[in-house]
DSSP file (Angstrom, degrees, kcal/mol; ACC not computed):
  #  RESIDUE AA STRUCTURE BP1 BP2  ACC     N-H-->O    O-->H-N    N-H-->O    O-->H-N    TCO  KAPPA ALPHA  PHI   PSI    X-CA   Y-CA   Z-CA
    1    1 A M     >        0   0    0      0, 0.0     4,-1.8     0, 0.0     6,-0.1   0.000 360.0 360.0 360.0 -42.2  -29.5    0.3   -7.6
    2    2 A L  T  4> +     0   0    0      1,-0.2     5,-2.8     2,-0.2     4,-0.0   0.913 360.0  47.2 -62.4 -42.6  -26.5    2.5   -8.4
    3    3 A R  T >45S+     0   0    0      1,-0.2     3,-1.6     3,-0.2    -1,-0.2   0.883 108.9  54.2 -66.6 -37.7  -25.3    0.3  -11.3
    4    4 A R  T 345S+     0   0    0      1,-0.3    -1,-0.2     2,-0.1    -2,-0.2   0.847 107.7  51.0 -63.3 -33.3  -28.9    0.1  -12.7
    5    5 A E  T 3<5S-     0   0    0     -4,-1.8    -1,-0.3     2,-0.1    -2,-0.2   0.367 119.5-115.7 -83.1   4.8  -28.8    3.9  -12.7
    6    6 A R  T < 5 +     0   0    0     -3,-1.6     2,-0.4     1,-0.2    -3,-0.2   0.861  66.0 147.6  60.5  38.9  -25.5    3.8  -14.6
    7    7 A R      < -     0   0    0     -5,-2.8     2,-0.4    -6,-0.1    -1,-0.2  -0.824  55.4-109.8-101.0 142.8  -23.7    5.4  -11.7
    8    8 A L        +     0   0    0     -2,-0.4     2,-0.3    -3,-0.1    -5,-0.0  -0.570  47.8 172.4 -71.6 128.0  -20.1    4.5  -10.9
    9    9 A A        -     0   0    0     -2,-0.4     2,-0.4     2,-0.0    -3,-0.0  -0.992  19.1-172.0-141.0 147.2  -19.9    2.6   -7.7
   10   10 A A        -     0   0    0     -2,-0.3     2,-0.4     2,-0.0    -2,-0.0  -0.996  10.2-155.9-137.3 142.9  -17.3    0.7   -5.8
   11   11 A F        -     0   0    0     -2,-0.4     2,-0.4     2,-0.0    -2,-0.0  -0.946   4.2-166.3-123.6 140.8  -17.7   -1.5   -2.7
   12   12 A R        -     0   0    0     -2,-0.4     2,-0.7     2,-0.1    -2,-0.0  -0.993   5.5-163.3-126.4 130.6  -15.3   -2.5    0.0
   13   13 A R        +     0   0    0     -2,-0.4    -2,-0.0     2,-0.0     0, 0.0  -0.895  39.1 129.4-114.1 100.5  -15.8   -5.2    2.5
   14   14 A R        -     0   0    0     -2,-0.7     3,-0.1     4,-0.0    -2,-0.1  -0.938  62.4 -81.5-143.7 161.6  -13.3   -4.7    5.3
   15   15 A P    >   -     0   0    0      0, 0.0     3,-2.0     0, 0.0     6,-0.2  -0.329  62.1 -84.8 -63.9 150.9  -13.5   -4.6    9.1
   16   16 A L  T 3  S+     0   0    0      1,-0.3     0, 0.0     5,-0.0     0, 0.0  -0.335 116.8  19.3 -57.1 131.3  -14.5   -1.3   10.7
   17   17 A G  T 3  S+     0   0    0      1,-0.3    -1,-0.3    -3,-0.1     5,-0.0   0.462  81.9 153.9  86.4   1.7  -11.5    1.1   11.0
   18   18 A D    X>  -     0   0    0     -3,-2.0     3,-1.1     1,-0.2     4,-1.0  -0.487  43.6-141.2 -65.4 125.0   -9.4   -0.8    8.4
   19   19 A P  H 3> S+     0   0    0      0, 0.0     4,-2.1     0, 0.0     5,-0.2   0.785  97.6  66.9 -60.3 -27.2   -6.9    1.7    7.0
   20   20 A E  H 3> S+     0   0    0      1,-0.2     4,-2.5     2,-0.2     5,-0.2   0.874  96.8  54.6 -61.5 -36.9   -7.3    0.2    3.5
   21   21 A V  H <> S+     0   0    0     -3,-1.1     4,-2.5     1,-0.2    -1,-0.2   0.921 108.8  47.6 -62.2 -43.9  -10.9    1.4    3.4
   22   22 A Y  H  X S+     0   0    0     -4,-1.0     4,-2.3     2,-0.2    -2,-0.2   0.865 111.0  51.0 -68.2 -35.4   -9.8    5.0    4.1
   23   23 A R  H  X S+     0   0    0     -4,-2.1     4,-2.3     2,-0.2    -1,-0.2   0.919 111.6  48.1 -65.0 -42.6   -7.1    4.8    1.4
   24   24 A A  H  X S+     0   0    0     -4,-2.5     4,-2.3     2,-0.2    -2,-0.2   0.916 112.2  48.4 -64.6 -42.9   -9.6    3.5   -1.1
   25   25 A I  H  X S+     0   0    0     -4,-2.5     4,-2.5     1,-0.2    -1,-0.2   0.910 111.3  51.1 -63.6 -41.2  -12.1    6.3   -0.2
   26   26 A G  H  X S+     0   0    0     -4,-2.3     4,-2.3     2,-0.2    -2,-0.2   0.899 109.0  50.7 -62.0 -40.9   -9.3    8.8   -0.5
   27   27 A A  H  X S+     0   0    0     -4,-2.3     4,-2.3     2,-0.2    -2,-0.2   0.915 111.5  47.7 -63.6 -43.1   -8.4    7.5   -3.9
   28   28 A W  H  X S+     0   0    0     -4,-2.3     4,-2.5     2,-0.2    -2,-0.2   0.909 110.6  51.9 -64.0 -41.4  -12.0    7.7   -5.1
   29   29 A A  H  X S+     0   0    0     -4,-2.5     4,-2.0     1,-0.2    -2,-0.2   0.909 110.6  47.8 -62.6 -42.1  -12.3   11.3   -3.7
   30   30 A R  H  X S+     0   0    0     -4,-2.3     4,-2.2     2,-0.2    -1,-0.2   0.907 111.3  51.1 -65.0 -40.4   -9.2   12.4   -5.6
   31   31 A A  H  X S+     0   0    0     -4,-2.3     4,-2.4     1,-0.2    -2,-0.2   0.902 110.3  49.1 -63.1 -41.0  -10.4   10.8   -8.8
   32   32 A M  H  X S+     0   0    0     -4,-2.5     4,-2.3     2,-0.2    -1,-0.2   0.876 109.1  52.8 -66.7 -36.3  -13.8   12.6   -8.5
   33   33 A A  H  X S+     0   0    0     -4,-2.0     4,-2.0     2,-0.2    -2,-0.2   0.910 110.2  47.8 -64.5 -41.5  -12.0   15.9   -7.9
   34   34 A V  H  X S+     0   0    0     -4,-2.2     4,-1.5     2,-0.2    -2,-0.2   0.932 111.4  50.6 -63.3 -45.4  -10.0   15.4  -11.1
   35   35 A A  H  X S+     0   0    0     -4,-2.4     4,-1.0     1,-0.2    -2,-0.2   0.895 109.9  50.4 -60.0 -40.6  -13.1   14.5  -13.0
   36   36 A R  H  < S+     0   0    0     -4,-2.3     3,-0.4     1,-0.2    -1,-0.2   0.892 109.1  51.3 -65.4 -39.1  -14.9   17.6  -11.8
   37   37 A R  H  < S+     0   0    0     -4,-2.0    -1,-0.2     1,-0.2    -2,-0.2   0.768 104.1  58.9 -70.2 -24.5  -11.9   19.8  -12.8
   38   38 A L  H >< S+     0   0    0     -4,-1.5     3,-2.4    -3,-0.2    -1,-0.2   0.794  79.5 105.8 -73.7 -27.7  -11.9   18.3  -16.3
   39   39 A R  T 3< S+     0   0    0     -4,-1.0    29,-0.2    -3,-0.4    30,-0.2  -0.313  93.4   7.5 -56.8 126.6  -15.5   19.5  -16.9
   40   40 A G  T 3  S+     0   0    0     28,-1.8    -1,-0.3     1,-0.3     2,-0.2   0.432  92.2 146.3  82.6  -0.6  -15.5   22.4  -19.3
   41   41 A L    <   -     0   0    0     -3,-2.4    29,-3.1    27,-0.2     2,-0.5  -0.480  36.4-152.9 -70.4 136.6  -11.7   22.2  -20.0
   42   42 A R  E     -a   70   0A   0     27,-0.2     2,-0.5    -2,-0.2    29,-0.2  -0.960   7.5-158.9-110.9 128.7  -10.6   23.2  -23.5
   43   43 A V  E     -a   71   0A   0     27,-2.9    29,-2.9    -2,-0.5     2,-0.3  -0.923  13.6-132.7-111.4 124.9   -7.5   21.5  -24.8
   44   44 A G  E     -a   72   0A   0     -2,-0.5     2,-0.5    27,-0.2    29,-0.2  -0.602  21.6-164.7 -78.1 133.2   -5.5   23.1  -27.6
   45   45 A V  E     -a   73   0A   0     27,-2.7    29,-2.8    -2,-0.3    -2,-0.0  -0.975  17.1-136.2-121.6 127.4   -4.5   20.7  -30.3
   46   46 A L        -     0   0    0     -2,-0.5     2,-1.9    27,-0.2    29,-0.1  -0.719  26.5-128.1 -80.2 128.2   -1.9   21.5  -33.0
   47   47 A P  S    S+     0   0    0      0, 0.0     2,-0.3     0, 0.0    -1,-0.1  -0.210  74.6  78.7 -83.5  51.1   -3.3   20.3  -36.3
   48   48 A F  S    S-     0   0    0     -2,-1.9     2,-0.2    28,-0.0    -2,-0.1  -0.992  80.1-103.4-149.0 156.8   -0.5   18.1  -37.6
   49   49 A R        -     0   0    0     -2,-0.3     2,-0.6     1,-0.0     5,-0.1  -0.524  26.5-140.6 -79.1 141.0    0.8   14.6  -36.9
   50   50 A C    >   -     0   0    0     -2,-0.2     3,-1.5     3,-0.1     6,-0.1  -0.913   2.4-151.6-103.7 120.1    3.9   14.2  -34.9
   51   51 A D  T 3  S+     0   0    0     -2,-0.6    -1,-0.1     1,-0.3    -2,-0.0   0.750  95.0  58.8 -63.4 -24.0    6.2   11.4  -36.2
   52   52 A Q  T 3  S+     0   0    0     -3,-0.0     2,-0.4     2,-0.0    -1,-0.3   0.634 100.1  66.4 -80.8 -12.1    7.6   10.7  -32.8
   53   53 A M    <   -     0   0    0     -3,-1.5     2,-0.3     3,-0.0     3,-0.2  -0.909  65.8-168.4-112.0 134.3    4.1    9.9  -31.4
   54   54 A S        +     0   0    0     -2,-0.4    -3,-0.0     1,-0.2    -2,-0.0  -0.876  66.4  15.8-118.8 156.9    2.1    7.0  -32.5
   55   55 A T  S    S+     0   0    0     -2,-0.3    -1,-0.2     1,-0.1     0, 0.0   0.911  72.2 145.2  50.2  52.2   -1.6    6.1  -31.8
   56   56 A T        +     0   0    0     -3,-0.2    -1,-0.1    -6,-0.1     2,-0.1   0.352  26.4 123.4 -97.4   5.6   -2.4    9.7  -30.8
   57   57 A W        -     0   0    0      2,-0.0     2,-0.4     3,-0.0    -3,-0.0  -0.408  38.6-175.6 -67.4 141.6   -5.9    9.6  -32.2
   58   58 A V        -     0   0    0     -2,-0.1     2,-1.2     4,-0.0     3,-0.1  -0.998  32.4-120.9-138.8 142.1   -8.7   10.4  -29.8
   59   59 A D     >  -     0   0    0     -2,-0.4     4,-2.3     1,-0.2     3,-0.2  -0.707  27.8-168.2 -80.4  99.6  -12.5   10.3  -30.2
   60   60 A E  H  > S+     0   0    0     -2,-1.2     4,-1.8     1,-0.2    -1,-0.2   0.785  82.6  54.9 -66.9 -26.6  -13.2   13.9  -29.3
   61   61 A F  H  > S+     0   0    0      2,-0.2     4,-2.4     1,-0.2    -1,-0.2   0.897 110.9  44.8 -71.7 -39.4  -16.9   13.3  -29.1
   62   62 A E  H  > S+     0   0    0     -3,-0.2     4,-2.8     2,-0.2     5,-0.4   0.869 110.6  55.4 -70.1 -36.3  -16.5   10.5  -26.6
   63   63 A L  H  X>S+     0   0    0     -4,-2.3     4,-2.0     1,-0.2     6,-1.2   0.902 112.1  43.2 -60.7 -41.9  -13.9   12.7  -24.7
   64   64 A R  H  X5S+     0   0    0     -4,-1.8     4,-1.5     4,-0.2    -2,-0.2   0.915 115.1  48.9 -70.8 -42.8  -16.5   15.4  -24.4
   65   65 A R  H  <5S+     0   0    0     -4,-2.4    -2,-0.2     1,-0.2    -3,-0.2   0.931 120.4  34.7 -63.5 -46.5  -19.3   13.1  -23.5
   66   66 A R  H  <5S+     0   0    0     -4,-2.8    -2,-0.2    -5,-0.1    -1,-0.2   0.886 137.8  13.0 -78.9 -39.4  -17.4   11.2  -20.8
   67   67 A Y  H  <5S-     0   0    0     -4,-2.0    -3,-0.2    -5,-0.4    -2,-0.2   0.534  92.0-118.3-120.0  -9.7  -15.3   13.9  -19.3
   68   68 A G     << +     0   0    0     -4,-1.5   -28,-1.8    -5,-0.6     2,-0.4   0.687  63.2 145.6  78.5  16.9  -16.6   17.2  -20.5
   69   69 A V        -     0   0    0     -6,-1.2     2,-0.4   -29,-0.2    -1,-0.3  -0.762  33.2-158.4 -93.8 132.0  -13.3   18.0  -22.3
   70   70 A E  E     -a   42   0A   0    -29,-3.1   -27,-2.9    -2,-0.4     2,-0.4  -0.915   8.0-141.2-111.6 134.6  -13.4   20.0  -25.5
   71   71 A L  E     -a   43   0A   0     -2,-0.4     2,-0.5   -29,-0.2   -27,-0.2  -0.780  14.3-167.8 -92.9 136.7  -10.6   19.9  -28.1
   72   72 A A  E     -a   44   0A   0    -29,-2.9   -27,-2.7    -2,-0.4     2,-0.4  -0.990  16.9-136.4-125.0 122.2   -9.8   23.2  -29.9
   73   73 A Y  E     -a   45   0A   0     -2,-0.5     2,-0.3   -29,-0.2   -27,-0.2  -0.652  20.2-142.8 -83.7 128.7   -7.6   23.1  -33.0
   74   74 A L        -     0   0    0    -29,-2.8     2,-0.6    -2,-0.4     3,-0.1  -0.644  13.9-118.6 -93.6 145.2   -5.0   25.8  -33.0
   75   75 A E     >  -     0   0    0     -2,-0.3     4,-1.8     1,-0.2     3,-0.3  -0.720  18.9-148.6 -80.9 122.6   -3.8   27.7  -36.1
   76   76 A L  H  > S+     0   0    0     -2,-0.6     4,-2.6     1,-0.2     5,-0.2   0.863  95.2  55.8 -62.7 -36.6   -0.1   27.0  -36.5
   77   77 A E  H  > S+     0   0    0      1,-0.2     4,-2.5     2,-0.2    -1,-0.2   0.884 106.3  51.2 -64.7 -37.2    0.6   30.3  -38.1
   78   78 A R  H  > S+     0   0    0     -3,-0.3     4,-2.1     2,-0.2    -1,-0.2   0.900 111.5  47.1 -65.4 -41.2   -0.9   32.1  -35.1
   79   79 A V  H  X S+     0   0    0     -4,-1.8     4,-2.3     2,-0.2    -2,-0.2   0.907 111.8  51.3 -66.2 -41.6    1.3   30.1  -32.7
   80   80 A R  H  X S+     0   0    0     -4,-2.6     4,-1.8     2,-0.2    -2,-0.2   0.917 110.5  48.2 -62.1 -44.3    4.4   30.8  -34.8
   81   81 A R  H  X S+     0   0    0     -4,-2.5     4,-1.0     1,-0.2    -1,-0.2   0.911 111.2  50.4 -62.9 -42.0    3.7   34.5  -34.9
   82   82 A A  H >< S+     0   0    0     -4,-2.1     3,-0.5     1,-0.2     4,-0.3   0.887 109.0  51.8 -63.5 -38.9    3.1   34.5  -31.1
   83   83 A A  H >< S+     0   0    0     -4,-2.3     3,-1.2     1,-0.2    -1,-0.2   0.863 105.5  56.2 -65.5 -35.2    6.5   32.7  -30.6
   84   84 A G  H 3< S+     0   0    0     -4,-1.8    -1,-0.2     1,-0.2    -2,-0.2   0.745 103.4  55.2 -67.5 -23.2    8.2   35.3  -32.7
   85   85 A R  T << S+     0   0    0     -4,-1.0     2,-0.3    -3,-0.5    -1,-0.2   0.445  78.5 114.6 -89.7  -1.1    7.0   38.0  -30.4
   86   86 A V    <   -     0   0    0     -3,-1.2    31,-0.1    -4,-0.3     2,-0.1  -0.572  67.5-126.2 -73.3 128.6    8.4   36.5  -27.2
   87   87 A D     >  -     0   0    0     -2,-0.3     4,-1.7     1,-0.1     3,-0.3  -0.345  11.4-121.7 -74.1 153.7   11.2   38.7  -25.8
   88   88 A A  H  > S+     0   0    0      1,-0.2     4,-2.5     2,-0.2     5,-0.2   0.827 114.2  59.3 -62.5 -31.8   14.7   37.5  -25.1
   89   89 A S  H  > S+     0   0    0      2,-0.2     4,-2.2     1,-0.2    -1,-0.2   0.866 103.4  50.9 -66.8 -34.7   14.2   38.6  -21.5
   90   90 A E  H  > S+     0   0    0     -3,-0.3     4,-2.2     2,-0.2    -1,-0.2   0.901 110.2  49.4 -67.1 -40.2   11.2   36.2  -21.2
   91   91 A V  H  X S+     0   0    0     -4,-1.7     4,-2.4     2,-0.2    -2,-0.2   0.920 111.5  49.1 -63.0 -44.2   13.3   33.4  -22.6
   92   92 A A  H  X S+     0   0    0     -4,-2.5     4,-2.2     1,-0.2    -2,-0.2   0.892 110.0  51.9 -63.4 -39.4   16.1   34.1  -20.1
   93   93 A G  H  X S+     0   0    0     -4,-2.2     4,-2.0     2,-0.2    -1,-0.2   0.900 109.5  48.9 -62.9 -41.2   13.5   34.2  -17.3
   94   94 A F  H  X S+     0   0    0     -4,-2.2     4,-2.3     2,-0.2    -2,-0.2   0.911 109.9  51.7 -65.2 -42.5   12.2   30.8  -18.2
   95   95 A R  H  X S+     0   0    0     -4,-2.4     4,-2.6     1,-0.2    -2,-0.2   0.905 108.6  52.4 -59.2 -41.3   15.7   29.4  -18.4
   96   96 A G  H  X S+     0   0    0     -4,-2.2     4,-2.7     1,-0.2    -1,-0.2   0.891 107.7  50.7 -61.9 -40.3   16.3   30.8  -14.9
   97   97 A E  H  X S+     0   0    0     -4,-2.0     4,-1.9     2,-0.2     6,-0.2   0.904 110.3  50.1 -63.6 -41.3   13.2   29.1  -13.6
   98   98 A L  H  <>S+     0   0    0     -4,-2.3     5,-2.4     2,-0.2     4,-0.5   0.932 113.0  46.0 -61.3 -45.5   14.4   25.8  -15.1
   99   99 A A  H ><5S+     0   0    0     -4,-2.6     3,-1.1     1,-0.2    -2,-0.2   0.908 111.4  51.5 -65.2 -41.9   17.8   26.2  -13.5
  100  100 A A  H 3<5S+     0   0    0     -4,-2.7    -1,-0.2     1,-0.3    -2,-0.2   0.835 108.9  51.4 -64.8 -32.1   16.3   27.1  -10.1
  101  101 A A  T 3<5S-     0   0    0     -4,-1.9    -1,-0.3    -5,-0.2    -2,-0.2   0.554 115.3-117.4 -81.0  -7.0   14.0   24.1  -10.2
  102  102 A G  T < 5 +     0   0    0     -3,-1.1     2,-0.4    -4,-0.5    -3,-0.2   0.689  60.6 155.1  79.5  17.6   17.0   21.9  -10.9
  103  103 A T      < -     0   0    0     -5,-2.4     2,-0.5    -6,-0.2    -1,-0.3  -0.675  26.3-163.5 -83.9 127.7   15.6   20.8  -14.3
  104  104 A R        -     0   0    0     -2,-0.4     2,-0.5    -3,-0.1    -5,-0.0  -0.955   1.2-161.1-112.7 125.9   18.2   19.7  -16.8
  105  105 A V        -     0   0    0     -2,-0.5     2,-1.4     2,-0.1     7,-0.1  -0.927  10.3-147.8-110.6 124.2   17.1   19.6  -20.5
  106  106 A A        +     0   0    0     -2,-0.5     2,-0.3     6,-0.0    -2,-0.0  -0.533  59.9 101.9 -94.8  69.9   19.3   17.5  -22.8
  107  107 A V  S    S-     0   0    0     -2,-1.4    -2,-0.1     2,-0.0     2,-0.0  -0.932  77.7 -89.7-138.6 164.4   18.9   19.4  -26.1
  108  108 A D     >  -     0   0    0     -2,-0.3     4,-2.3     1,-0.1     5,-0.2  -0.337  43.7-105.7 -73.1 163.1   21.1   21.9  -27.9
  109  109 A E  H  > S+     0   0    0      1,-0.2     4,-2.5     2,-0.2     5,-0.2   0.852 116.7  53.2 -60.0 -40.3   20.8   25.6  -27.1
  110  110 A R  H  > S+     0   0    0      1,-0.2     4,-2.3     2,-0.2    -1,-0.2   0.929 111.6  45.2 -63.7 -44.9   19.0   26.5  -30.3
  111  111 A N  H  > S+     0   0    0      2,-0.2     4,-2.7     1,-0.2    -1,-0.2   0.879 112.0  52.7 -66.7 -37.0   16.3   23.9  -29.8
  112  112 A L  H  X S+     0   0    0     -4,-2.3     4,-2.5     2,-0.2    -2,-0.2   0.933 110.0  48.0 -63.3 -44.9   15.9   24.8  -26.1
  113  113 A E  H  X S+     0   0    0     -4,-2.5     4,-2.6     2,-0.2    -2,-0.2   0.927 113.2  47.5 -61.9 -44.8   15.4   28.5  -27.0
  114  114 A Q  H  X S+     0   0    0     -4,-2.3     4,-2.5     2,-0.2     5,-0.2   0.920 111.4  51.3 -62.4 -43.0   12.8   27.6  -29.6
  115  115 A G  H  X S+     0   0    0     -4,-2.7     4,-2.3     1,-0.2    -1,-0.2   0.904 111.0  48.0 -60.6 -42.0   11.0   25.2  -27.3
  116  116 A I  H  X S+     0   0    0     -4,-2.5     4,-2.7     2,-0.2     5,-0.2   0.916 110.2  52.3 -64.5 -43.5   10.9   27.9  -24.6
  117  117 A R  H  X S+     0   0    0     -4,-2.6     4,-2.3     1,-0.2    -2,-0.2   0.924 112.8  44.3 -58.8 -45.3    9.6   30.5  -27.1
  118  118 A Y  H  X S+     0   0    0     -4,-2.5     4,-2.5     2,-0.2    -1,-0.2   0.873 112.0  52.5 -70.3 -35.9    6.8   28.2  -28.2
  119  119 A A  H  X S+     0   0    0     -4,-2.3     4,-2.0    -5,-0.2    -2,-0.2   0.934 112.8  44.9 -63.1 -44.6    5.9   27.2  -24.7
  120  120 A L  H  X S+     0   0    0     -4,-2.7     4,-2.4     2,-0.2    -2,-0.2   0.876 111.5  53.5 -66.2 -37.4    5.6   30.9  -23.7
  121  121 A A  H  X S+     0   0    0     -4,-2.3     4,-2.7    -5,-0.2    -2,-0.2   0.929 109.4  47.7 -63.2 -44.9    3.6   31.6  -26.9
  122  122 A L  H  X S+     0   0    0     -4,-2.5     4,-2.4     1,-0.2    -1,-0.2   0.899 111.0  52.0 -62.7 -39.5    1.1   28.9  -26.1
  123  123 A E  H  X S+     0   0    0     -4,-2.0     4,-2.4    -5,-0.2    -1,-0.2   0.914 110.9  47.6 -62.4 -42.6    0.8   30.2  -22.5
  124  124 A K  H  X S+     0   0    0     -4,-2.4     4,-1.6     2,-0.2    -2,-0.2   0.917 111.3  50.1 -66.1 -43.3    0.1   33.7  -23.8
  125  125 A L  H  X S+     0   0    0     -4,-2.7     4,-0.5     1,-0.2     9,-0.4   0.910 113.3  46.6 -61.6 -41.0   -2.5   32.5  -26.3
  126  126 A Q  H >< S+     0   0    0     -4,-2.4     3,-1.2     1,-0.2     4,-0.3   0.909 109.2  54.9 -66.1 -42.4   -4.2   30.5  -23.6
  127  127 A G  H >< S+     0   0    0     -4,-2.4     3,-1.1     1,-0.3    -1,-0.2   0.788  99.2  61.4 -64.3 -28.8   -4.1   33.4  -21.1
  128  128 A R  H 3< S+     0   0    0     -4,-1.6    -1,-0.3     1,-0.2    -2,-0.2   0.727  98.6  58.1 -69.4 -21.2   -5.8   35.8  -23.5
  129  129 A R  T X< S-     0   0    0     -3,-1.2     3,-1.6    -4,-0.5    -1,-0.2   0.494  89.4-158.5 -90.8  -3.0   -8.9   33.6  -23.6
  130  130 A G  T <   -     0   0    0     -3,-1.1    -1,-0.3    -4,-0.3    -2,-0.0  -0.407  70.0  -5.7  65.4-130.5   -9.5   33.8  -19.8
  131  131 A S  T 3  S+     0   0    0      1,-0.2    -1,-0.3    -2,-0.2    -2,-0.1   0.684 138.3  52.4 -75.6 -16.8  -11.6   30.9  -18.5
  132  132 A R  S <  S-     0   0    0     -3,-1.6    -1,-0.2   -91,-0.1   -91,-0.1  -0.737  86.6-163.2-118.7  82.4  -12.3   29.5  -22.0
  133  133 A P        +     0   0    0      0, 0.0    -7,-0.2     0, 0.0    -6,-0.1  -0.088  43.5  23.7 -68.0 163.7   -8.8   29.2  -23.5
  134  134 A W              0   0    0     -9,-0.4   -61,-0.1     1,-0.2   -60,-0.1  -0.042 360.0 360.0  74.5-174.9   -7.8   28.8  -27.2
  135  135 A P              0   0    0      0, 0.0    -1,-0.2     0, 0.0   -62,-0.0   0.515 360.0 360.0 -66.5 360.0   -9.8   29.8  -30.2
Protein backbone atom coordinates (compact mmCIF):
# COMPACT_ATOMS: atom_id res chain seq x y z
CA UNK A 1 0.00 0.00 0.00
CA UNK A 2 2.81 2.45 0.85
CA UNK A 3 4.53 1.92 -2.49
CA UNK A 4 1.23 2.31 -4.36
CA UNK A 5 0.82 5.66 -2.57
CA UNK A 6 4.36 6.56 -3.73
CA UNK A 7 5.65 6.68 -0.17
CA UNK A 8 9.19 5.69 0.63
CA UNK A 9 9.18 2.43 2.54
CA UNK A 10 11.76 -0.05 3.74
CA UNK A 11 11.17 -3.44 5.29
CA UNK A 12 13.39 -5.48 7.60
CA UNK A 13 12.86 -9.14 8.40
CA UNK A 14 14.89 -9.97 11.50
CA UNK A 15 14.27 -11.66 14.84
CA UNK A 16 12.67 -9.54 17.56
CA UNK A 17 15.33 -7.54 19.42
CA UNK A 18 17.97 -7.85 16.66
CA UNK A 19 20.31 -4.82 17.00
CA UNK A 20 20.53 -4.53 13.18
CA UNK A 21 16.84 -3.56 13.07
CA UNK A 22 17.43 -0.74 15.54
CA UNK A 23 20.46 0.49 13.58
CA UNK A 24 18.41 0.50 10.36
CA UNK A 25 15.54 2.36 12.04
CA UNK A 26 18.01 4.87 13.46
CA UNK A 27 19.54 5.43 10.01
CA UNK A 28 16.10 6.04 8.48
CA UNK A 29 15.18 8.44 11.29
CA UNK A 30 18.38 10.44 10.74
CA UNK A 31 17.74 10.54 6.97
CA UNK A 32 14.19 11.80 7.53
CA UNK A 33 15.49 14.48 9.90
CA UNK A 34 17.96 15.66 7.25
CA UNK A 35 15.22 15.70 4.61
CA UNK A 36 12.97 17.74 6.91
CA UNK A 37 15.76 20.27 7.55
CA UNK A 38 16.35 20.68 3.79
CA UNK A 39 12.76 21.83 3.16
CA UNK A 40 12.74 25.58 2.51
CA UNK A 41 16.55 25.84 2.41
CA UNK A 42 17.92 28.43 0.00
CA UNK A 43 21.40 27.72 -1.36
CA UNK A 44 23.50 30.55 -2.76
CA UNK A 45 25.12 29.80 -6.11
CA UNK A 46 27.94 31.86 -7.58
CA UNK A 47 27.05 32.33 -11.25
CA UNK A 48 30.21 31.20 -12.96
CA UNK A 49 31.79 27.89 -13.84
CA UNK A 50 34.69 26.64 -11.74
CA UNK A 51 37.40 24.97 -13.84
CA UNK A 52 38.42 22.74 -10.93
CA UNK A 53 34.92 21.24 -10.67
CA UNK A 54 33.40 19.07 -13.34
CA UNK A 55 29.82 17.90 -13.74
CA UNK A 56 28.46 20.46 -11.30
CA UNK A 57 25.20 20.96 -13.19
CA UNK A 58 22.08 20.32 -11.17
CA UNK A 59 18.41 20.33 -12.17
CA UNK A 60 17.20 23.04 -9.82
CA UNK A 61 13.52 22.27 -10.48
CA UNK A 62 13.99 18.62 -9.53
CA UNK A 63 16.03 19.67 -6.49
CA UNK A 64 13.14 21.84 -5.34
CA UNK A 65 10.48 19.22 -6.12
CA UNK A 66 12.24 16.35 -4.36
CA UNK A 67 13.91 18.07 -1.42
CA UNK A 68 12.39 21.56 -1.15
CA UNK A 69 15.78 23.23 -1.76
CA UNK A 70 15.81 26.49 -3.71
CA UNK A 71 18.87 27.83 -5.53
CA UNK A 72 19.51 31.57 -5.41
CA UNK A 73 22.11 33.04 -7.76
CA UNK A 74 24.39 35.58 -6.11
CA UNK A 75 25.71 38.72 -7.74
CA UNK A 76 29.49 38.45 -7.81
CA UNK A 77 30.01 42.19 -7.49
CA UNK A 78 27.94 42.25 -4.31
CA UNK A 79 30.01 39.41 -2.81
CA UNK A 80 33.25 41.17 -3.85
CA UNK A 81 32.15 44.43 -2.21
CA UNK A 82 31.17 42.59 0.98
CA UNK A 83 34.59 40.85 1.06
CA UNK A 84 36.28 44.25 0.72
CA UNK A 85 34.46 45.48 3.83
CA UNK A 86 35.71 42.65 6.07
CA UNK A 87 37.99 44.06 8.80
CA UNK A 88 41.51 42.77 9.41
CA UNK A 89 40.44 41.95 12.99
CA UNK A 90 37.73 39.65 11.65
CA UNK A 91 40.28 37.88 9.44
CA UNK A 92 42.62 37.49 12.41
CA UNK A 93 39.77 36.11 14.52
CA UNK A 94 38.91 33.53 11.85
CA UNK A 95 42.59 32.51 11.63
CA UNK A 96 42.57 32.08 15.40
CA UNK A 97 39.52 29.83 15.19
CA UNK A 98 41.26 27.72 12.53
CA UNK A 99 44.37 27.41 14.68
CA UNK A 100 42.36 26.58 17.81
CA UNK A 101 40.51 23.84 15.93
CA UNK A 102 43.82 22.38 14.78
CA UNK A 103 42.97 23.03 11.12
CA UNK A 104 45.96 23.39 8.83
CA UNK A 105 45.36 24.97 5.44
CA UNK A 106 48.02 24.35 2.76
CA UNK A 107 47.82 27.61 0.79
CA UNK A 108 49.95 30.71 0.69
CA UNK A 109 49.10 33.54 3.08
CA UNK A 110 47.56 35.84 0.47
CA UNK A 111 45.15 33.17 -0.77
CA UNK A 112 44.25 32.19 2.78
CA UNK A 113 43.43 35.79 3.66
CA UNK A 114 41.32 36.22 0.53
CA UNK A 115 39.52 32.94 1.21
CA UNK A 116 38.74 34.02 4.75
CA UNK A 117 37.49 37.41 3.56
CA UNK A 118 35.12 35.81 1.05
CA UNK A 119 33.92 33.19 3.55
CA UNK A 120 33.11 35.93 6.07
CA UNK A 121 31.45 38.04 3.36
CA UNK A 122 29.18 35.16 2.35
CA UNK A 123 28.33 34.56 5.99
CA UNK A 124 27.41 38.23 6.44
CA UNK A 125 25.28 38.30 3.30
CA UNK A 126 23.46 35.18 4.44
CA UNK A 127 22.97 36.55 7.95
CA UNK A 128 21.28 39.71 6.68
CA UNK A 129 18.50 37.68 5.13
CA UNK A 130 17.40 35.99 8.37
CA UNK A 131 15.49 32.78 7.82
CA UNK A 132 15.42 33.22 4.03
CA UNK A 133 19.07 33.79 3.11
CA UNK A 134 20.50 35.23 -0.09
CA UNK A 135 18.81 37.51 -2.59
